[in-house]
C-alpha positions as CSV (number, residue, x, y, z in Angstrom):
1,M,51.4,-62.7,-3.0
2,D,52.6,-65.5,-5.6
3,F,55.4,-66.8,-5.4
4,N,58.0,-69.3,-7.8
5,L,58.4,-72.8,-6.7
6,I,62.3,-71.1,-5.2
7,Q,60.3,-69.8,-3.1
8,K,58.1,-71.6,-2.4
9,F,60.4,-75.2,-1.8
10,S,62.6,-72.4,0.0
11,V,59.4,-71.9,3.2
12,W,59.3,-76.0,2.5
13,I,62.9,-77.2,3.0
14,L,63.9,-76.3,6.7
15,P,60.4,-76.9,8.1
16,V,60.8,-80.3,6.3
17,L,64.7,-81.2,7.4
18,F,64.2,-80.1,10.9
19,A,61.1,-82.0,11.7
20,I,62.2,-85.3,10.2
21,T,65.3,-85.5,11.4
22,V,64.5,-83.9,15.0
23,H,61.8,-87.1,14.6
24,E,64.8,-89.8,15.1
25,A,67.2,-87.9,16.8
26,A,64.4,-88.1,19.6
27,H,64.0,-91.1,19.6
28,G,67.7,-91.8,19.9
29,Y,67.8,-90.1,23.0
30,A,64.9,-92.0,24.0
31,A,66.4,-94.4,23.9
32,R,69.4,-93.9,25.5
33,F,67.7,-92.5,28.5
34,F,66.4,-96.1,28.7
35,G,69.5,-98.4,28.5
36,D,70.7,-99.0,24.8
37,H,73.3,-96.7,23.7
38,T,73.4,-98.3,19.6
39,A,72.2,-94.7,18.0
40,A,74.6,-93.0,20.7
41,S,77.8,-94.9,19.2
42,L,76.9,-94.7,15.3
43,G,76.7,-91.0,16.0
44,R,73.6,-90.9,15.5
45,L,72.2,-88.4,18.5
46,S,72.0,-85.9,16.0
47,L,70.8,-82.6,14.8
48,N,72.6,-82.5,12.5
49,P,70.3,-83.4,8.3
50,F,73.2,-85.1,6.7
51,K,73.2,-87.6,10.0
52,H,70.1,-88.4,9.6
53,I,69.7,-88.6,5.5
54,D,68.0,-91.1,3.2
55,P,68.6,-90.8,0.4
56,V,64.6,-91.4,-1.3
57,G,62.7,-90.4,2.3
58,T,65.0,-87.0,2.5
59,V,66.0,-86.1,-1.2
60,V,63.8,-88.1,-3.5
61,L,60.1,-87.7,-1.9
62,P,60.1,-84.1,-1.1
63,I,61.3,-83.0,-4.2
64,A,58.6,-85.4,-5.9
65,T,55.9,-84.7,-3.5
66,F,57.4,-80.6,-4.0
67,F,56.7,-80.6,-7.3
68,L,53.8,-82.8,-7.8
69,G,51.7,-81.9,-5.0
70,G,52.9,-78.5,-4.7
71,F,54.0,-79.3,-0.3
72,V,57.4,-81.2,1.2
73,F,56.8,-84.4,2.4
74,G,59.9,-87.3,3.3
75,W,60.9,-89.1,6.6
76,A,64.7,-89.7,7.3
77,K,66.9,-92.5,7.8
78,P,65.8,-94.4,10.4
79,V,67.9,-94.7,14.4
80,P,68.6,-98.2,15.4
81,V,67.7,-99.3,18.7
82,D,68.1,-102.6,20.1
83,M,65.3,-103.4,22.5
84,R,67.6,-105.6,24.1
85,N,69.8,-103.2,25.6
86,L,66.6,-101.5,27.6
87,R,65.8,-102.4,30.5
88,N,62.0,-103.1,30.4
89,P,62.3,-103.9,26.1
90,R,58.8,-104.1,26.2
91,F,57.3,-100.9,28.2
92,D,59.6,-98.9,27.4
93,M,59.8,-99.4,23.6
94,A,56.6,-97.6,23.5
95,W,58.0,-94.8,24.8
96,V,61.1,-94.2,22.7
97,A,58.5,-94.4,19.5
98,M,56.6,-92.1,21.5
99,A,59.1,-89.8,21.2
100,G,59.2,-88.9,17.8
101,P,56.0,-87.7,17.0
102,A,55.5,-86.1,20.6
103,S,58.7,-84.1,18.5
104,N,56.4,-83.0,15.7
105,F,54.4,-81.7,18.2
106,A,56.8,-79.5,19.9
107,M,58.6,-78.5,17.1
108,A,54.6,-77.3,15.9
109,V,53.9,-75.3,18.6
110,F,57.9,-73.4,18.3
111,W,56.6,-73.8,14.5
112,A,53.8,-71.4,15.7
113,L,55.3,-68.8,17.9
114,M,57.3,-68.3,15.3
115,M,53.7,-67.0,13.1
116,A,53.4,-65.0,15.9
117,L,56.4,-63.7,15.9
118,G,55.9,-63.2,12.4
119,Q,53.1,-61.7,13.0
120,W,54.2,-59.0,15.8
121,M,57.8,-57.9,13.2
122,A,55.1,-57.8,11.1
123,G,53.6,-54.7,13.0
124,Q,56.2,-52.9,14.0
125,G,56.9,-52.0,10.2
126,M,59.9,-55.7,9.1
127,G,57.6,-56.5,6.5
128,D,60.4,-57.7,5.0
129,W,61.3,-60.2,7.2
130,A,57.4,-61.2,8.7
131,L,56.1,-62.5,5.8
132,P,58.4,-65.3,5.4
133,L,58.6,-66.7,8.7
134,V,55.0,-66.2,8.5
135,L,55.6,-69.0,5.8
136,M,57.9,-71.2,7.1
137,G,55.8,-70.9,10.7
138,Q,52.7,-72.3,8.9
139,A,55.1,-74.5,6.9
140,G,56.2,-75.7,10.0
141,V,52.7,-76.1,11.6
142,F,51.6,-79.1,8.9
143,I,54.0,-81.0,8.3
144,N,55.0,-81.4,12.1
145,L,51.2,-82.0,12.9
146,L,51.1,-84.6,9.2
147,L,53.7,-86.6,10.2
148,M,52.8,-86.8,14.4
149,L,49.5,-88.4,13.3
150,F,50.5,-90.1,10.4
151,N,53.5,-92.0,12.6
152,L,50.9,-92.1,15.3
153,L,48.8,-94.8,12.6
154,P,48.2,-98.2,14.6
155,I,50.5,-99.4,11.5
156,P,53.8,-101.8,12.8
157,P,56.2,-99.9,11.4
158,L,55.1,-96.8,12.6
159,D,55.6,-95.7,15.9
160,G,52.0,-95.9,16.3
161,G,52.3,-99.9,15.4
162,R,54.7,-99.6,17.5
163,V,53.2,-98.7,20.7
164,L,50.0,-100.8,20.3
165,V,52.0,-103.9,20.2
166,S,54.1,-103.4,23.5
167,L,51.3,-101.8,25.3
168,L,49.5,-105.0,23.9
169,P,49.2,-108.9,25.7
170,P,52.5,-110.2,24.5
171,K,50.0,-113.2,22.7
172,M,48.3,-110.2,20.7
173,G,51.7,-108.1,20.6
174,M,53.6,-110.8,18.6
175,Q,50.5,-111.2,16.1
176,V,50.2,-107.4,15.4
177,S,54.1,-107.3,15.3
178,R,53.2,-109.5,11.8
179,V,52.1,-106.9,10.4
180,E,54.8,-105.5,10.2
181,P,56.1,-106.5,6.1
182,F,52.8,-105.9,5.2
183,G,52.7,-102.3,6.8
184,F,53.9,-99.7,4.0
185,V,51.8,-101.8,1.9
186,I,49.4,-101.3,4.2
187,L,49.9,-97.5,4.0
188,L,50.4,-96.9,0.7
189,A,46.5,-98.7,-0.5
190,L,45.1,-96.3,2.2
191,M,46.5,-93.8,0.3
192,F,45.8,-94.0,-3.0
193,S,42.6,-95.4,-1.7
194,G,41.9,-91.6,0.1
195,V,41.2,-93.6,3.3
196,L,44.4,-91.7,4.6
197,W,43.7,-88.7,4.2
198,T,39.4,-88.6,5.0
199,V,40.9,-89.7,8.4
200,L,43.6,-87.7,9.0
201,G,41.8,-85.0,7.4
202,P,39.6,-83.3,9.8
203,I,42.2,-84.5,12.9
204,L,45.5,-82.5,11.2
205,S,42.3,-79.6,10.3
206,G,41.2,-79.0,14.3
207,M,44.8,-79.6,15.3
208,T,46.4,-76.8,13.7
209,Q,43.4,-74.7,14.0
210,W,43.4,-75.0,17.4
211,L,47.1,-75.1,18.1
212,T,47.3,-71.8,16.0
213,G,44.7,-70.6,18.0
214,F,45.8,-71.2,21.6
215,V,49.1,-69.1,20.1
216,L,47.5,-66.6,17.2
217,P,46.3,-63.2,18.5
């Protein structure tokens, strides 16, 4: 079945908004658990997307990638974390960083369950409601697994980079952290060279098949 651009955008927008806002909120909740209340004091512990909107990452980029590539991709405004407030800054920061990708995996499971619900609804003759739910589920699984894998790359300032810095011996961690000012340039180079998708593509495909195969009948 063919869909127009407005219909496709409607399918993608909700999974993307929740993927990026829940990701950031998860960092804030984890930081509060380990002693840092910075995000809470700034009102960032919220699932309200408007609290986390970044003009470029949440508005411009998702629209551009949708119309240029056919899917929606972006990011939210990072939740502030003050490591000095963490009870054990070095190791607690690793847990705070992992909270974001972990939330994306949880949401991928949720959207896979929505796909299963949509298929069940279709079998019950509720096709008008079932198809949008299945399509949103597919989009939600894809975007959340993609964001999870992307953020787990061991490149500062991504979450995987922060985890790596936290787990390495202090001197080595400090050396890796010096990459952070150049992290965005490195990521752009990996994207435009095709290396990033060569690495993440097979993993994303395998995880998608595993998750949907586990949940769907």
